[in-house]
C-alpha positions as MATLAB code, in Angstrom:
seq = 'MIRSELADWYDRNKRRLPWRETSDPYAIWISEIMLQQTRVAAVIPYYERFLKRFPHVAALAAAPEEEVLTLWSGLGYYSRARNLQSAARQILDLGSFPQTYDDLRRLAGIGDYTAAAVASIAFGLPHAVVDGNVRRVIARITNGKGEAQEIANLLMDRKIPARSNQALMELGAVICLPRDPLCLECPIAKACEARKHGTQNDLPARRPKPETIHLKRKLLLIHQTDRQTDRILLAPSARVQGFWDLPEPFKGVRIGPRLGEFRHSITHHIYSFTVYEAAVRIAPKAFRWFDCKDIDEIPLSTTAKKGMRCSIGV';
ca = [
       0.000    0.000    0.000;
       2.672    2.525    1.000;
       4.660    1.930   -2.163;
       1.757    2.411   -4.584;
       0.198    5.360   -2.722;
       3.540    7.120   -2.599;
       4.227    6.503   -6.296;
       0.821    7.868   -7.331;
       1.274   10.931   -5.148;
       4.746   11.577   -6.567;
       3.576   11.319  -10.171;
       0.875   13.918   -9.495;
       2.815   16.317   -7.282;
       6.568   16.124   -7.927;
       8.374   19.417   -8.309;
       9.842   20.239  -11.696;
      13.575   20.392  -11.082;
      16.259   20.652  -13.782;
      18.047   17.451  -12.772;
      14.771   15.547  -13.136;
      14.632   16.543  -16.790;
      17.748   14.571  -17.759;
      18.970   10.989  -17.876;
      22.629   12.041  -18.158;
      24.466   10.343  -15.252;
      27.031   13.165  -15.173;
      24.347   15.828  -14.649;
      22.526   13.679  -12.075;
      25.779   13.141  -10.189;
      26.514   16.892  -10.145;
      23.053   17.601   -8.732;
      23.365   14.975   -6.002;
      26.682   16.387   -4.817;
      25.348   19.943   -4.813;
      22.218   18.929   -2.914;
      24.190   17.510   -0.003;
      23.342   19.728    2.997;
      22.075   22.471    0.661;
      18.520   23.617   -0.085;
      17.026   22.883   -3.509;
      16.241   26.551   -4.203;
      19.852   27.520   -3.533;
      21.248   24.746   -5.729;
      19.284   25.395   -8.945;
      21.192   28.489  -10.219;
      24.558   26.950   -9.265;
      23.659   23.708  -11.028;
      22.679   25.513  -14.220;
      25.808   27.708  -14.272;
      28.068   24.773  -13.448;
      26.715   22.587  -16.253;
      26.870   25.445  -18.734;
      30.584   25.866  -18.023;
      31.362   22.176  -17.488;
      28.869   20.270  -19.679;
      30.724   16.947  -19.441;
      33.315   15.073  -17.416;
      36.258   16.083  -19.608;
      35.527   19.802  -19.200;
      35.386   19.493  -15.412;
      38.506   17.358  -15.230;
      40.548   19.802  -17.337;
      39.470   23.027  -15.607;
      41.765   24.932  -13.231;
      40.736   24.283   -9.638;
      40.419   28.025   -9.089;
      37.702   28.211  -11.750;
      35.800   25.266  -10.256;
      35.903   26.901   -6.827;
      34.780   30.239   -8.287;
      31.638   28.648   -9.730;
      31.062   26.865   -6.420;
      31.544   30.010   -4.330;
      28.566   30.500   -2.017;
      27.422   26.871   -1.936;
      29.660   26.014    1.021;
      31.279   22.700    1.976;
      33.977   23.304   -0.621;
      35.550   19.869   -0.309;
      32.604   18.758   -2.454;
      33.907   20.811   -5.390;
      37.433   19.456   -5.030;
      36.137   15.895   -4.793;
      33.986   16.442   -7.889;
      37.020   17.371   -9.911;
      39.062   14.470   -8.493;
      36.238   12.085   -9.371;
      35.963   13.561  -12.882;
      39.633   12.735  -13.429;
      39.038    9.217  -12.109;
      36.184    8.808  -14.595;
      38.397    9.951  -17.476;
      40.980    7.371  -16.462;
      38.261    4.695  -16.429;
      37.170    5.624  -19.940;
      33.442    5.903  -19.160;
      31.050    6.870  -16.381;
      30.756    4.061  -13.781;
      27.435    2.208  -14.061;
      27.336    0.081  -10.913;
      26.905    0.959   -7.250;
      30.309   -0.472   -6.303;
      32.131    1.399   -9.067;
      30.353    4.650   -8.206;
      31.249    4.153   -4.561;
      34.956    4.179   -5.474;
      34.820    7.732   -6.810;
      36.121   10.580   -4.660;
      33.427   12.187   -2.527;
      30.782    9.509   -3.156;
      29.327    7.718   -0.142;
      26.566    5.168    0.240;
      23.731    7.630   -0.320;
      25.154    9.282   -3.456;
      26.138    5.956   -5.015;
      22.619    4.617   -4.432;
      20.989    7.794   -5.769;
      23.023    7.900   -8.996;
      22.774    4.127   -9.527;
      18.976    4.155   -9.164;
      18.141    7.442  -10.902;
      20.635    7.281  -13.776;
      20.797    3.516  -14.351;
      17.603    2.099  -12.816;
      19.486   -0.122  -10.389;
      17.650   -1.325   -7.246;
      19.538    0.521   -4.517;
      17.468    2.274   -1.856;
      18.603    5.735   -0.778;
      18.666    6.967    2.806;
      19.212   10.690    3.223;
      17.965   12.956    5.999;
      14.493   13.242    4.473;
      14.130    9.488    4.036;
      15.418    8.813    7.535;
      12.799   11.186    8.960;
       9.931    9.638    6.970;
      10.920    6.134    8.042;
      11.304    7.125   11.686;
       7.725    8.400   11.632;
       6.231    5.558    9.621;
       7.654    3.053   12.104;
       7.326    5.305   15.180;
      11.063    5.106   15.716;
      11.406    1.357   15.320;
      13.499   -0.505   12.794;
      16.687    0.325   10.903;
      16.328    3.000    8.221;
      18.235    1.230    5.443;
      16.370   -2.025    5.962;
      12.975   -0.285    5.845;
      13.998    1.734    2.780;
      14.969   -1.506    1.043;
      11.506   -2.917    1.746;
       9.700    0.208    0.559;
      11.659    0.497   -2.701;
       9.977   -0.610   -5.913;
      12.683   -2.735   -7.506;
      11.100   -2.312  -10.951;
      11.183    1.497  -10.849;
      13.731    2.388   -8.154;
      14.311    5.914   -9.499;
      10.700    6.934   -8.949;
      10.486    5.029   -5.672;
      13.574    6.671   -4.174;
      12.685   10.155   -5.360;
       9.119    9.816   -4.096;
      10.304    9.015   -0.583;
      12.796   11.902   -0.628;
      10.164   14.263   -2.019;
       7.721   13.320    0.719;
      10.296   14.247    3.342;
      11.165   17.492    1.573;
       7.653   18.922    1.116;
       5.222   17.036    3.410;
       6.976   15.168    6.218;
       8.773   18.294    7.388;
      11.154   18.389   10.372;
       8.769   20.620   12.282;
       4.987   20.639   11.919;
       4.661   17.909    9.261;
       1.681   18.313    6.923;
       0.007   15.078    7.983;
      -3.379   16.016    6.490;
      -1.756   16.196    3.051;
       0.326   13.033    3.408;
      -0.568   10.221    0.973;
       0.512    7.536    3.468;
      -0.830    9.091    6.673;
      -3.040    6.055    7.356;
       0.053    3.852    7.554;
       2.040    6.231    9.779;
       2.550    4.842   13.291;
       3.852    8.147   14.633;
       0.639    9.906   13.603;
      -1.416    7.202   15.292;
       0.514    7.735   18.520;
       0.815   11.527   18.221;
       4.621   11.395   18.212;
       5.333   12.812   14.744;
       6.803   16.046   16.133;
       9.127   14.085   18.422;
      10.667   11.938   15.674;
      13.356   11.433   14.751;
      15.018   12.217   18.072;
      16.988   15.438   17.739;
      20.676   15.478   18.475;
      21.795   18.158   20.918;
      23.092   21.185   19.065;
      26.674   22.255   19.751;
      27.083   25.435   21.729;
      27.049   28.550   19.575;
      30.409   30.322   19.417;
      30.381   34.092   18.793;
      33.481   35.615   17.218;
      34.388   39.197   16.302;
      36.685   40.030   13.383;
      37.896   43.091   11.464;
      38.174   43.079    7.676;
      40.036   45.641    5.594;
      39.193   47.106    2.207;
      42.475   48.197    0.663;
      42.431   49.714   -2.827;
      45.185   50.855   -5.164;
      43.846   53.202   -7.806;
      45.359   55.040  -10.754;
      43.959   56.387  -14.019;
      43.701   52.973  -15.657;
      43.085   50.426  -12.912;
      41.439   49.916   -9.566;
      42.998   47.051   -7.645;
      42.024   45.451   -4.353;
      44.274   43.594   -1.938;
      43.150   40.089   -0.952;
      44.557   37.458    1.384;
      44.363   33.651    1.253;
      41.270   32.754    3.255;
      41.920   31.299    6.695;
      38.366   29.957    6.788;
      37.986   28.383    3.319;
      40.997   26.731    1.683;
      41.639   27.829   -1.902;
      39.601   31.035   -1.617;
      40.540   34.693   -1.275;
      39.307   36.945    1.495;
      39.581   40.537    2.651;
      42.644   40.895    4.889;
      42.383   41.153    8.636;
      44.656   43.717   10.383;
      48.355   43.037    9.805;
      51.696   44.722   10.521;
      52.239   47.958    8.627;
      48.614   48.546    7.620;
      46.984   51.925    8.293;
      43.349   51.489    9.280;
      40.951   54.236    8.308;
      37.200   54.895    8.613;
      34.695   52.205    9.502;
      32.576   51.267    6.452;
      30.028   48.896    7.935;
      29.442   45.552    9.581;
      27.721   42.249    8.940;
      27.208   38.818   10.449;
      28.091   35.463    8.920;
      27.436   31.935   10.190;
      29.547   28.837    9.566;
      28.011   25.791   11.291;
      27.744   26.820   14.969;
      30.178   29.730   14.654;
      28.610   33.186   14.313;
      31.040   35.856   13.132;
      30.500   39.575   13.594;
      32.624   41.361   10.995;
      33.416   45.081   11.021;
      34.802   46.438    7.755;
      37.292   49.308    7.607;
      38.929   51.240    4.825;
      42.705   50.854    5.007;
      45.962   51.586    3.184;
      49.367   49.913    2.961;
      52.695   50.524    1.231;
      54.053   46.978    1.229;
      51.686   44.007    1.398;
      52.635   40.609    2.891;
      54.053   38.159    0.337;
      51.066   35.781    0.512;
      48.644   38.601   -0.358;
      47.756   39.532   -3.940;
      46.473   42.580   -5.757;
      43.510   41.840   -8.030;
      42.028   44.077  -10.700;
      38.503   44.915   -9.510;
      37.029   44.273  -12.957;
      38.212   40.649  -12.718;
      36.837   40.038   -9.238;
      34.023   37.749  -10.463;
      36.567   35.399  -12.004;
      38.345   34.369   -8.797;
      37.215   32.139   -5.911;
      36.100   34.830   -3.501;
      34.853   33.909   -0.036;
      31.313   34.806    0.978;
      32.664   37.030    3.735;
      34.744   38.960    1.183;
      31.672   39.484   -1.008;
      29.672   40.737    1.968;
      32.530   42.944    3.091;
      32.894   44.558   -0.338;
      29.218   45.490   -0.301;
      29.910   47.664    2.733;
      31.902   50.022    0.523;
      28.954   50.616   -1.793;
      26.241   50.651    0.841;
      24.413   47.494   -0.337;
];
């Protein structure tokens, strides 16, 4: 009952998403990596830009890492981008895109969930996926009993695993929400043990959140301007490897007027940044001057982008 009701609901109500409009395993793989710990709405424009620039494995494998990171800038969890490129080079060495769960699992950055998702969606192989949405749905269906992977295996339609897996994930994404699930709209509400017992808001059990850490930092906007160019001084980011950031105070810098402030969160760290205009004669060796007109072509940290907006009042 659950399987058929869920499939019918999915066919009628599934969201139109760009990665659901393709059977290309490369494009499906890119979407699955981007969707890890990132909201669908945030992923869509990144996915479309990324595929436009890197339409196939060879293009991604051959690109400079700096360009890959630039197109990823803002999505967070940047090891995903590096692993994507490493995996693309593995695929080139193999000669073709892997078509089995075990072969997919050997690629850099691919775990059990991603291997199962790509294997089922791109190749129709019967591997059940268990992501956060699926784990939540199963916890509520069973009222917290049973092992998620085992239940997912039972619920999967082995004839159409792509639809089956995506239906379960979709249910968790739009109906079986973490807080205040929409039980009255759920196609399998009659089979939900948590709803019968009134425990749907208590499941799955929430892990204690780590203590929030508040940090204060100063960022500097340092320009070098003449008749032909406007350059800005950037430093290697201490927070995101491979990216460039606005410098923090350093020896020899002259700090000027305050330009603004903003907040930025990274996991349980909340940063309060104050941005100042500054000047310097000799910059540290690790720093680099960048032409401002080329700023969109480098991997710039989110904090640098926010800090630069302070100078134009955005």
